[in-house]
C-alpha positions as a Python dict, from the first residue, in 0.01 Angstrom:
ca = {
    (1, 'X'): (0, 0, 0),
    (2, 'X'): (265, 256, 96),
    (3, 'X'): (558, 96, -114),
    (4, 'X'): (865, -127, -33),
    (5, 'X'): (1085, 162, 37),
    (6, 'X'): (921, 210, 376),
    (7, 'X'): (951, -140, 492),
    (8, 'X'): (1229, -280, 722),
    (9, 'X'): (1418, -530, 508),
    (10, 'X'): (1307, -894, 576),
    (11, 'X'): (1593, -1152, 635),
    (12, 'X'): (1373, -1454, 656),
    (13, 'X'): (1047, -1612, 740),
    (14, 'X'): (995, -1968, 869),
    (15, 'X'): (686, -2166, 982),
    (16, 'X'): (914, -2391, 1198),
    (17, 'X'): (1198, -2302, 1423),
    (18, 'X'): (1395, -2612, 1283),
    (19, 'X'): (1392, -2451, 941),
    (20, 'X'): (1597, -2152, 1052),
    (21, 'X'): (1970, -2146, 957),
    (22, 'X'): (2134, -1918, 1207),
    (23, 'X'): (2463, -1936, 1030),
    (24, 'X'): (2304, -1744, 734),
    (25, 'X'): (2189, -1448, 950),
    (26, 'X'): (2415, -1145, 991),
    (27, 'X'): (2584, -1043, 1327),
    (28, 'X'): (2294, -835, 1425),
    (29, 'X'): (1922, -887, 1363),
    (30, 'X'): (1572, -881, 1528),
    (31, 'X'): (1364, -1204, 1557),
    (32, 'X'): (983, -1164, 1594),
    (33, 'X'): (654, -1355, 1605),
    (34, 'X'): (402, -1247, 1335),
    (35, 'X'): (137, -1267, 1617),
    (36, 'X'): (130, -1137, 1969),
    (37, 'X'): (281, -853, 2159),
    (38, 'X'): (623, -827, 2303),
    (39, 'X'): (739, -1140, 2101),
    (40, 'X'): (1071, -988, 1995),
    (41, 'X'): (1433, -1086, 2034),
    (42, 'X'): (1715, -849, 1947),
    (43, 'X'): (2029, -1052, 1852),
    (44, 'X'): (2329, -812, 1901),
    (45, 'X'): (2604, -1082, 1839),
    (46, 'X'): (2505, -1389, 1633),
    (47, 'X'): (2824, -1563, 1731),
    (48, 'X'): (2755, -1559, 2105),
    (49, 'X'): (2397, -1650, 2123),
    (50, 'X'): (2284, -1950, 2319),
    (51, 'X'): (2093, -2137, 2047),
    (52, 'X'): (1928, -2404, 2294),
    (53, 'X'): (1762, -2102, 2479),
    (54, 'X'): (1673, -1910, 2178),
    (55, 'X'): (1516, -2213, 1994),
    (56, 'X'): (1316, -2300, 2312),
    (57, 'X'): (1176, -1945, 2314),
    (58, 'X'): (1086, -1936, 1945),
    (59, 'X'): (935, -2278, 1967),
    (60, 'X'): (706, -2152, 2251),
    (61, 'X'): (587, -1858, 2046),
    (62, 'X'): (479, -2122, 1772),
    (63, 'X'): (317, -2343, 2010),
    (64, 'X'): (122, -2121, 2227),
    (65, 'X'): (-148, -1901, 2064),
    (66, 'X'): (-154, -1530, 2158),
    (67, 'X'): (-499, -1374, 2212),
    (68, 'X'): (-675, -1592, 2477),
    (69, 'X'): (-517, -1428, 2786),
    (70, 'X'): (-644, -1073, 2706),
    (71, 'X'): (-914, -1167, 2456),
    (72, 'X'): (-731, -993, 2164),
    (73, 'X'): (-896, -1247, 1932),
    (74, 'X'): (-781, -1076, 1616),
    (75, 'X'): (-457, -1270, 1665),
    (76, 'X'): (-595, -1629, 1678),
    (77, 'X'): (-680, -1719, 1315),
    (78, 'X'): (-321, -1582, 1198),
    (79, 'X'): (-97, -1880, 1086),
    (80, 'X'): (205, -1847, 1339),
    (81, 'X'): (555, -1792, 1182),
    (82, 'X'): (893, -1649, 1281),
    (83, 'X'): (1041, -1361, 1091),
    (84, 'X'): (1378, -1198, 1105),
    (85, 'X'): (1438, -818, 1017),
    (86, 'X'): (1734, -612, 958),
    (87, 'X'): (1869, -449, 1285),
    (88, 'X'): (1795, -68, 1270),
    (89, 'X'): (1910, 210, 1495),
    (90, 'X'): (1960, 578, 1467),
    (91, 'X'): (2304, 759, 1460),
    (92, 'X'): (2315, 803, 1838),
    (93, 'X'): (2236, 437, 1898),
    (94, 'X'): (1878, 524, 2002),
    (95, 'X'): (1554, 441, 1833),
    (96, 'X'): (1268, 682, 1831),
    (97, 'X'): (918, 540, 1773),
    (98, 'X'): (613, 743, 1646),
    (99, 'X'): (290, 594, 1731),
    (100, 'X'): (-16, 751, 1566),
    (101, 'X'): (-360, 703, 1724),
    (102, 'X'): (-612, 727, 1453),
    (103, 'X'): (-992, 750, 1490),
    (104, 'X'): (-1257, 697, 1225),
    (105, 'X'): (-997, 727, 943),
    (106, 'X'): (-798, 1021, 1061),
    (107, 'X'): (-478, 1065, 1286),
    (108, 'X'): (-548, 1255, 1625),
    (109, 'X'): (-271, 1166, 1872),
    (110, 'X'): (103, 1106, 1838),
    (111, 'X'): (271, 893, 2118),
    (112, 'X'): (634, 971, 2082),
    (113, 'X'): (862, 715, 2232),
    (114, 'X'): (1227, 827, 2277),
    (115, 'X'): (1537, 671, 2469),
    (116, 'X'): (1425, 341, 2347),
    (117, 'X'): (1633, 37, 2410),
    (118, 'X'): (1490, -260, 2245),
    (119, 'X'): (1740, -510, 2389),
    (120, 'X'): (1655, -416, 2753),
    (121, 'X'): (1290, -310, 2674),
    (122, 'X'): (1327, 43, 2824),
    (123, 'X'): (1173, 361, 2691),
    (124, 'X'): (1024, 694, 2765),
    (125, 'X'): (733, 874, 2606),
    (126, 'X'): (546, 1189, 2552),
    (127, 'X'): (206, 1258, 2388),
    (128, 'X'): (156, 1522, 2117),
    (129, 'X'): (-123, 1629, 1869),
    (130, 'X'): (-61, 1587, 1492),
    (131, 'X'): (105, 1921, 1481),
    (132, 'X'): (360, 1776, 1730),
    (133, 'X'): (256, 2007, 2005),
    (134, 'X'): (289, 1843, 2352),
    (135, 'X'): (-41, 1758, 2525),
    (136, 'X'): (-132, 1703, 2895),
    (137, 'X'): (-150, 1324, 2861),
    (138, 'X'): (49, 1146, 3118),
    (139, 'X'): (60, 772, 3167),
    (140, 'X'): (115, 596, 3502),
    (141, 'X'): (446, 430, 3388),
    (142, 'X'): (635, 194, 3602),
    (143, 'X'): (973, -8, 3587),
    (144, 'X'): (1155, 31, 3257),
    (145, 'X'): (912, 291, 3110),
    (146, 'X'): (913, 653, 3203),
    (147, 'X'): (760, 1000, 3074),
    (148, 'X'): (1005, 1160, 2838),
    (149, 'X'): (1188, 1482, 2976),
    (150, 'X'): (1364, 1579, 2660),
    (151, 'X'): (1256, 1831, 2395),
    (152, 'X'): (981, 1706, 2169),
    (153, 'X'): (1115, 1786, 1814),
    (154, 'X'): (918, 1746, 1502),
    (155, 'X'): (1116, 1486, 1287),
    (156, 'X'): (1247, 1525, 934),
    (157, 'X'): (991, 1459, 662),
    (158, 'X'): (705, 1477, 919),
    (159, 'X'): (467, 1577, 649),
    (160, 'X'): (548, 1259, 467),
    (161, 'X'): (487, 1046, 780),
    (162, 'X'): (145, 1198, 810),
    (163, 'X'): (71, 1118, 447),
    (164, 'X'): (157, 752, 517),
    (165, 'X'): (-54, 731, 829),
    (166, 'X'): (-354, 885, 645),
    (167, 'X'): (-319, 618, 377),
    (168, 'X'): (-298, 335, 637),
    (169, 'X'): (-554, 430, 881),
    (170, 'X'): (-823, 524, 633),
    (171, 'X'): (-1026, 189, 642),
    (172, 'X'): (-1031, 147, 1002),
    (173, 'X'): (-1252, 267, 1279),
    (174, 'X'): (-952, 270, 1520),
    (175, 'X'): (-584, 186, 1459),
    (176, 'X'): (-249, 287, 1590),
    (177, 'X'): (7, 328, 1309),
    (178, 'X'): (369, 297, 1421),
    (179, 'X'): (651, 441, 1225),
    (180, 'X'): (1021, 494, 1258),
    (181, 'X'): (1237, 786, 1144),
    (182, 'X'): (1593, 740, 1095),
    (183, 'X'): (1748, 1073, 1027),
    (184, 'X'): (1482, 1138, 785),
    (185, 'X'): (1438, 791, 651),
    (186, 'X'): (1078, 662, 728),
    (187, 'X'): (1005, 309, 802),
    (188, 'X'): (683, 114, 886),
    (189, 'X'): (663, -51, 1231),
    (190, 'X'): (330, -222, 1278),
    (191, 'X'): (-55, -151, 1280),
    (192, 'X'): (-198, -211, 1639),
    (193, 'X'): (-565, -234, 1704),
    (194, 'X'): (-563, -308, 2080),
    (195, 'X'): (-274, -115, 2231),
    (196, 'X'): (-158, -259, 2564),
    (197, 'X'): (-468, -457, 2562),
    (198, 'X'): (-662, -143, 2673),
    (199, 'X'): (-503, -147, 3014),
    (200, 'X'): (-301, 172, 3024),
    (201, 'X'): (-333, 376, 3339),
    (202, 'X'): (-330, 747, 3345),
    (203, 'X'): (-230, 1026, 3587),
    (204, 'X'): (-559, 1220, 3520),
    (205, 'X'): (-864, 988, 3583),
    (206, 'X'): (-1069, 1127, 3311),
    (207, 'X'): (-808, 1067, 3033),
    (208, 'X'): (-963, 725, 2930),
    (209, 'X'): (-1301, 888, 2897),
    (210, 'X'): (-1163, 1179, 2702),
    (211, 'X'): (-962, 967, 2452),
    (212, 'X'): (-1267, 724, 2414),
    (213, 'X'): (-1484, 1030, 2325),
    (214, 'X'): (-1266, 1087, 2018),
    (215, 'X'): (-1401, 762, 1878),
    (216, 'X'): (-1738, 734, 1692),
    (217, 'X'): (-1861, 358, 1747),
    (218, 'X'): (-1967, 320, 1378),
    (219, 'X'): (-1752, 145, 1141),
    (220, 'X'): (-1876, 361, 851),
    (221, 'X'): (-1828, 698, 1035),
    (222, 'X'): (-1529, 927, 908),
    (223, 'X'): (-1384, 1222, 1095),
    (224, 'X'): (-1173, 1514, 977),
    (225, 'X'): (-843, 1601, 1114),
    (226, 'X'): (-948, 1947, 1186),
    (227, 'X'): (-1238, 1839, 1407),
    (228, 'X'): (-1017, 1584, 1598),
    (229, 'X'): (-738, 1841, 1654),
    (230, 'X'): (-998, 2093, 1786),
    (231, 'X'): (-1123, 1827, 2035),
    (232, 'X'): (-786, 1703, 2133),
    (233, 'X'): (-673, 2061, 2215),
    (234, 'X'): (-987, 2124, 2406),
    (235, 'X'): (-934, 1810, 2624),
    (236, 'X'): (-548, 1799, 2652),
    (237, 'X'): (-401, 2139, 2560),
    (238, 'X'): (-140, 2281, 2782),
}
């Protein structure tokens, strides 16, 4: 839909762990399951990995269906497989993640994640409107996640990012479109329909209700970015 130039290069796809030839993979790469959340392994040194432990984890991904525990039933009919992607990072070794929350075919909120470490699963975040102005949305984050304290800068080629998001979100009542931006090079991450299984907690008790009010519960309804931006600023403007 958006073109191959925005896809992270795929190194391989396998239906069985026994089909993977690890000797053919590069020094650094990322293993993922095509179903589920958090099923990701960053291999930083292909020569020093523990193959026995790695294969056991991948085999578990293949055997255990994701979707029953939190009733995220969209995962259940997918034929499970393992994929390997090219390892990506920014010049400073960080990886910034731009998560666009879209309602009735239009983007409304940007969840910007910085200081991200995929190996140790740590990150910090800040929420912005689609003009990349910070909003008064604060999650209750614990452990390895925190609220971002740095300056929230609009990335290079941001207009192109919005163009891609508009294309991808158009058919859906709600979807979160995730993109990376590596010094101006835009890469697609994923489409998410049930972020964090709907269990995020917020510092302000009415945040859940306000974000919910952005959504029209009608699969055929469509909204304009202008109206959503007005609503977002009314609810969460600083």
